[in-house]
NURO-502649 format. One record per residue: y, x, z of N, C-alpha, C in turn; residue in three letters; residue number from 1. Coordinates in steps of 0.001 Angstrom, whole numbers, plus 524288, in hexadecimal, padded with zeros to 5 digits. Each point is the difference from the previous one (the first is absolute). Layout:
<<Y X Z> <Y X Z> <Y X Z> 'ALA' NUM>
...
end
This chain:
<<7E505 81842 8DEEC> <7FDB6 7FE36 7FB19> <80228 80348 7FB77> 'MET' 1>
<<7FCA1 801F2 7FC65> <801EB 8034B 7FBBC> <802EF 7FCBC 7FBEA> 'PRO' 2>
<<80368 802B3 7FD33> <802EF 7FD3B 7FBED> <7FC65 7FECB 7FB6F> 'ARG' 3>
<<80149 7FBD5 7FD3B> <7FCBD 7FE50 7FBA9> <8019F 802F4 7FB19> 'VAL' 4>
<<7FC3B 8028D 7FD83> <8010C 80293 7FB08> <7FC6B 7FD8D 7FBEE> 'VAL' 5>
<<801AC 80038 7FB32> <7FCF6 7FD95 7FBD9> <7FEF0 8040D 7FBC2> 'ASN' 6>
<<7FDD6 8046D 801A4> <7FF4C 80469 7FC74> <7FC54 7FEB5 7FB82> 'ALA' 7>
<<7FC1B 7FCC5 800F8> <7FC29 7FECE 7FBED> <802A7 7FD36 7FB6A> 'VAL' 8>
<<8030F 7FC18 80138> <802A1 7FD00 7FBE7> <8041C 80352 7FD4A> 'VAL' 9>
<<802E4 80331 802F4> <803FB 8035B 7FDBD> <7FD8B 803E5 7FC35> 'THR' 10>
<<7FBB2 80269 801AC> <7FD61 803D0 7FCA3> <7FDF9 7FD5F 7FB0A> 'LYS' 11>
<<7FDD6 7FB4E 80096> <7FDF8 7FD27 7FB79> <80464 7FEC5 7FC27> 'LYS' 12>
<<80477 7FE44 80214> <80476 7FEB2 7FCA3> <801F2 804D1 7FD1C> 'ARG' 13>
<<8004A 80462 802C3> <801EC 804D2 7FD94> <7FC2F 8020E 7FBE6> 'ARG' 14>
<<7FAF0 7FFAB 8012C> <7FC1C 801C0 7FC30> <80034 7FCAA 7FB13> 'LYS' 15>
<<800B5 7FAE4 800BE> <80045 7FC7A 7FB84> <804AF 80156 7FC8D> 'ARG' 16>
<<80461 80125 80272> <804AE 80157 7FD0D> <7FF5F 80545 7FD44> 'LEU' 17>
<<7FDCA 803CF 802AF> <7FF36 80523 7FD94> <7FC14 7FFB2 7FB86> 'LEU' 18>
<<7FC4F 7FC6B 8005F> <7FC4B 7FF4A 7FBAD> <802DD 7FE07 7FB29> 'LYS' 19>
<<803C2 7FC8D 800BC> <8031A 7FE16 7FB8D> <80359 8044A 7FDA7> 'ARG' 20>
<<80169 803EB 8032E> <8038C 8041C 7FE40> <7FD22 8049C 7FD95> 'ALA' 21>
<<7FAE1 7FF9D 7FF4F> <7FD17 80457 7FDB0> <8020B 80108 7FA80> 'GLN' 22>
<<800B3 804FB 7FED4> <801CB 8017E 7FAD2> <805DC 800CB 7FFA8> 'GLY' 23>
<<802E1 7FE79 80407> <805A0 800F1 80000> <800ED 805CA 800F3> 'TYR' 24>
<<8048D 801E7 7FE5F> <80128 8058F 80033> <801BA 801AB 80576> 'PHE' 25>
<<7FDEC 80467 801C7> <801D6 80276 804D3> <7FEED 7FCC4 804DD> 'GLY' 26>
<<803DE 7FFFB 80384> <7FF69 7FD5C 80503> <7FF37 7FA25 7FF70> 'ASN' 27>
<<8018C 7FDDE 7FB97> <7FFA8 7FA52 7FF47> <7FA61 7FE16 80005> 'LYS' 28>
<<7FC50 80397 7FF24> <7FA85 7FE67 80022> <7FD56 8018A 8051C> 'SER' 29>
<<802CD 802EA 8035A> <7FD72 80214 804AC> <80251 7FE1C 80529> 'ARG' 30>
<<8050F 7FF0F 80010> <8028F 7FE9C 804E6> <80187 7FA3F 7FFEE> 'LEU' 31>
<<7FEA5 7FD59 80449> <800D4 7FA58 8004F> <805A9 7FE83 7FF01> 'PHE' 32>
<<80382 802D6 80255> <80591 7FEB2 7FFB8> <801E8 7FFDF 7FA51> 'ARG' 33>
<<7FE93 803ED 7FCF4> <801D0 8005E 7FA9E> <7FCCC 7FC71 7FC67> 'TYR' 34>
<<7FB0D 7FF76 80140> <7FCA7 7FC97 7FCDB> <801DA 7FA5A 8005F> 'ALA' 35>
<<80187 7FE5D 804B5> <801D2 7FAA4 800C6> <804CE 7FEEF 7FCA4> 'ARG' 36>
<<8039A 803B0 7FFE9> <804C7 7FF59 7FCE7> <7FEB7 7FFD8 7FA23> 'GLU' 37>
<<7FC7A 8036A 7FE5A> <7FEAF 80045 7FA70> <7FD1F 7FB1B 7FE3D> 'GLU' 38>
<<7FCA4 7FDF6 80348> <7FD2A 7FB38 7FEA3> <803C0 7FB65 7FFBA> 'ILE' 39>
<<803D3 7FFF7 80361> <803EC 7FBD2 7FFC6> <802EB 80035 7FACF> 'ARG' 40>
<<80169 804C4 7FE4A> <80296 80091 7FAEA> <7FC55 7FE54 7FB96> 'HIS' 41>
<<7FB19 801B2 8005E> <7FC37 7FEBB 7FBEA> <7FF58 7FA17 7FF7E> 'ALA' 42>
<<7FFED 7FD44 8046B> <7FF76 7FA4F 7FFD8> <804BA 7FD6F 7FD7E> 'ASP' 43>
<<804A0 80217 8011D> <804C8 7FDE6 7FDA0> <7FFD6 800C6 7FA18> 'VAL' 44>
<<7FE7B 804B4 7FE55> <7FFBD 80117 7FA64> <7FBD9 7FC99 7FD5F> 'PHE' 45>
<<7FB87 7FF58 80290> <7FBCB 7FCE3 7FDBD> <801C5 7FA56 7FF53> 'ALA' 46>
<<802AB 7FDE2 803E6> <801E9 7FA98 7FFAC> <803EA 7FF76 7FB8C> 'TYR' 47>
<<803B9 803A6 7FFCF> <80406 7FFD7 7FBF0> <7FD8A 8007F 7FA93> 'ARG' 48>
<<7FC4F 8039B 7FF7D> <7FDD7 80117 7FAD8> <7FC28 7FBDF 7FE2A> 'ASP' 49>
<<7FDC1 7FCFA 8039A> <7FCDF 7FB8A 7FE45> <80370 7FC11 7FD34> 'ARG' 50>
<<804D2 7FF6F 801CA> <803AF 7FC81 7FD55> <801DA 80276 7FAE1> 'LYS' 51>
<<80122 80510 80033> <8022F 802BB 7FB7C> <7FC12 80069 7FB8D> 'ARG' 52>
<<7FAFB 8004E 8014E> <7FBFB 800A5 7FBFE> <80010 7FB72 7FC21> 'GLU' 53>
<<8012D 7FB5A 801E7> <8002D 7FB70 7FC96> <80440 800A0 7FBD8> 'LYS' 54>
<<80484 80218 80193> <80448 800F5 7FC54> <7FE86 80433 7FC15> 'THR' 55>
<<7FD9E 80428 801EC> <7FE84 80462 7FCA2> <7FC03 7FE42 7FBEE> 'VAL' 56>
<<7FC37 7FCDE 801AB> <7FBFD 7FE34 7FC55> <8025A 7FC61 7FBE4> 'MET' 57>
<<8038D 7FC95 80199> <8027E 7FC83 7FC30> <802FA 8032D 7FBEC> 'ARG' 58>
<<802C6 80413 801BF> <802CD 80366 7FC54> <7FC3B 80285 7FC26> 'LYS' 59>
<<7FB87 801C3 801F6> <7FC1E 80281 7FCAC> <7FDF6 7FC2E 7FBE2> 'LEU' 60>
<<7FEDE 7FB25 801AD> <7FE17 7FC1A 7FC42> <80407 7FF01 7FBC6> 'TRP' 61>
<<804F3 7FFA5 80193> <8042D 7FEFA 7FC33> <8006D 80480 7FC1E> 'ILE' 62>
<<7FF96 804D4 801ED> <80043 80493 7FC8D> <7FB81 7FFE0 7FC0E> 'ILE' 63>
<<7FB5A 7FEA7 801D3> <7FB74 7FFD2 7FC7F> <80095 7FBB9 7FBE1> 'ARG' 64>
<<801C1 7FB6A 801B4> <800B7 7FBB1 7FC45> <80431 80171 7FC09> 'ILE' 65>
<<80438 80251 801E3> <8044E 8018C 7FC99> <7FE18 803DE 7FBDB> 'ASN' 66>
<<7FCF4 803D7 801A5> <7FE02 803E6 7FC4B> <7FC83 7FD6D 7FBE0> 'ALA' 67>
<<7FCA0 7FC76 801C1> <7FC85 7FD58 7FC52> <80319 7FC81 7FC4C> 'ALA' 68>
<<80409 7FD70 801FF> <8033D 7FC93 7FCB7> <80309 8032C 7FBFC> 'CYS' 69>
<<8020D 80464 80195> <80314 80342 7FC69> <7FCAF 801D0 7FB66> 'ARG' 70>
<<7FAFF 80115 80100> <7FC86 8018C 7FBB8> <7FF57 7FB8F 7FC0E> 'GLU' 71>
<<80093 7FB30 801ED> <7FF58 7FB6E 7FC9D> <80547 7FDB3 7FE58> 'LEU' 72>
<<8041B 80317 8009B> <80546 7FEAB 7FE26> <80247 7FB04 80268> 'ASN' 73>
<<7FF83 7FF8B 80529> <80283 7FBAD 802B7> <801E6 80213 80542> 'ILE' 74>
<<804E4 7FEF9 80168> <801E7 801D6 80512> <7FD6D 7FD07 80482> 'PRO' 75>
<<7FF92 80296 8046A> <7FD72 7FDB8 80492> <80288 7FADC 801A0> 'TYR' 76>
<<80530 7FFEB 80040> <802B2 7FB61 80209> <7FF0A 7FB3E 7FC81> 'CYS' 77>
<<7FFFB 800CA 7FAEE> <7FF0A 7FBA3 7FC68> <7FA4B 7FE47 80040> 'ARG' 78>
<<7FC7A 803C8 800C7> <7FA71 7FEC2 80080> <7FF02 7FC97 804C9> 'PHE' 79>
<<8022B 80193 80470> <7FF30 7FD0F 804DE> <80254 7FA8C 7FF7C> 'ILE' 80>
<<80492 7FFAB 7FD91> <80279 7FAEA 7FF32> <7FC83 7FC7D 7FCA8> 'ASN' 81>
<<7FDCA 8022C 7FBE0> <7FC98 7FCF1 7FC90> <7FB04 7FE54 802D7> 'ALA' 82>
<<7FDD6 80372 80338> <7FB44 7FEB2 802F6> <8011E 7FB6F 803AC> 'VAL' 83>
<<80494 80005 80276> <80176 7FBAB 80374> <800BA 7FAF5 7FCEB> 'LYS' 84>
<<80264 8005B 7FB65> <800C2 7FB54 7FCC3> <7FAC5 7FDB9 7FE38> 'GLN' 85>
<<7FC40 80372 7FEF4> <7FAD4 7FE38 7FE5D> <7FCB0 7FE03 80492> 'LEU' 86>
<<8021C 800A3 804C4> <7FD34 7FE70 804C7> <7FAAD 802C4 8007F> 'LYS' 87>
<<7FFF4 804FD 7FE9A> <7FB56 80339 800C6> <8001A 801DB 805A6> 'ILE' 88>
<<7FC16 7FE77 80305> <7FFFC 8012A 8059F> <7FD64 8053B 80130> 'ASP' 89>
<<8020B 8041C 7FDAF> <7FE31 80547 80136> <80481 802EF 8028D> 'LEU' 90>
<<7FEED 8023D 80486> <8041E 80300 80291> <80053 80577 7FDA8> 'ASP' 91>
<<803AC 8030F 801E0> <800E7 8052C 7FDC7> <7FB55 8039E 800D4> 'ARG' 92>
<<7FD5A 7FF4A 80456> <7FB59 80336 800FC> <7FBD2 7FEED 7FBE1> 'ARG' 93>
<<7FEF4 7FB12 7FF02> <7FC04 7FE98 7FC25> <8019A 801C2 7FA8B> 'ALA' 94>
<<80503 7FF69 7FEB6> <801D8 801AE 7FADA> <7FF66 805E3 7FF55> 'LEU' 95>
<<8013F 802F0 80418> <7FF80 805AF 7FF87> <7FA42 8019F 7FF84> 'SER' 96>
<<7FC8E 7FD50 802C5> <7FA68 80128 7FF89> <7FE13 7FEC9 7FA78> 'GLU' 97>
<<801E4 7FBA6 7FDCE> <7FE94 7FEB7 7FA9A> <801F3 8042F 7FC3E> 'LEU' 98>
<<804D1 801BB 800D2> <8024C 803EB 7FC87> <7FCD4 8050D 80011> 'ALA' 99>
<<7FDCB 8015A 8047F> <7FD0A 804E0 80075> <7FA5E 7FF4D 7FE19> 'ILE' 100>
<<7FD5B 7FC05 8020D> <7FA59 7FF90 7FF38> <7FE5D 7FC80 7FB74> 'HIS' 101>
<<8036D 7FC84 7FE5B> <7FE97 7FC7E 7FBAF> <804B3 7FF5D 7FC59> 'ASP' 102>
<<8012F 80416 7FCFF> <804AC 7FFE3 7FCAD> <7FFF9 7FB90 7FBFB> 'PRO' 103>
<<7FB5B 7FE6A 7FE3F> <7FFB9 7FBCF 7FC1C> <801EB 7FADD 80248> 'GLU' 104>
<<7FE71 7FED6 804C8> <801CE 7FB35 80293> <805E5 8003E 800E2> 'ALA' 105>
<<801E3 8049B 80171> <805A5 8009F 800DD> <802F0 7FF34 7FADE> 'PHE' 106>
<<7FDDA 8020B 7FBB5> <8027B 7FF42 7FADD> <80045 7FA38 7FE98> 'LYS' 107>
<<7FBE7 7FD14 8016F> <7FFF4 7FA5F 7FEEB> <8044D 7FD39 80308> 'ALA' 108>
<<800BD 8018B 804DF> <8042A 7FDA2 8032D> <80552 80160 7FDB5> 'ILE' 109>
<<800A4 804E8 7FE61> <804F4 801AB 7FDA5> <80106 7FD02 7FAF1> 'VAL' 110>
<<7FBE3 7FF1D 7FCF5> <8009F 7FD14 7FB14> <801D8 7FA6F 8011D> 'ALA' 111>
<<7FDB5 7FD89 80408> <801CE 7FAC6 80186> <805A6 80028 801CC> 'LYS' 112>
<<8014E 8040A 802F3> <80555 80082 80207> <803E1 8009E 7FB8E> 'ALA' 113>
<<7FE81 802ED 7FBFB> <80379 800C0 7FB8C> <800F1 7FAE4 7FD0B> 'LYS' 114>
<<7FC23 7FC87 7FFD8> <800C0 7FB01 7FD5E> <80410 7FCAC 802D7> 'THR' 115>
<<8001B 80061 8051E> <803DF 7FD16 80318> <80574 80223 7FF0B> 'VAL' 116>
<<8005B 8052F 7FF69> <80526 8027A 7FF6D> <8025D 7FEFD 7FAA2> 'LEU' 117>
<<7FCD0 7FF26 7FC0D> <80219 7FF3F 7FAB6> <8014C 7FA68 7FED2> 'ASN' 118>
end
């Protein structure tokens, strides 16, 4: 009786992996052995960076809010404190979007915040 081989499934698995590795440099896009290792690294980086992106975006929102607040002569930390005291339920993302796309609304929020601080 001949030995059992599963060449069809093996070839399919390798083709699927090499398809994911298209565009990688050198052997990493052509040879199964190197492509498998590179895809494993890529998956690790993708997982890590999905978590990291949330931190990076929050930092960006804070920088934008801070810049908009400084133009209106109020420090970021005091502004955020006043917004919390006023119980304004806007997160940093929404505040940064307001600062960019609707400066008048942001000025109104800052004006309210200044009344709390004085």
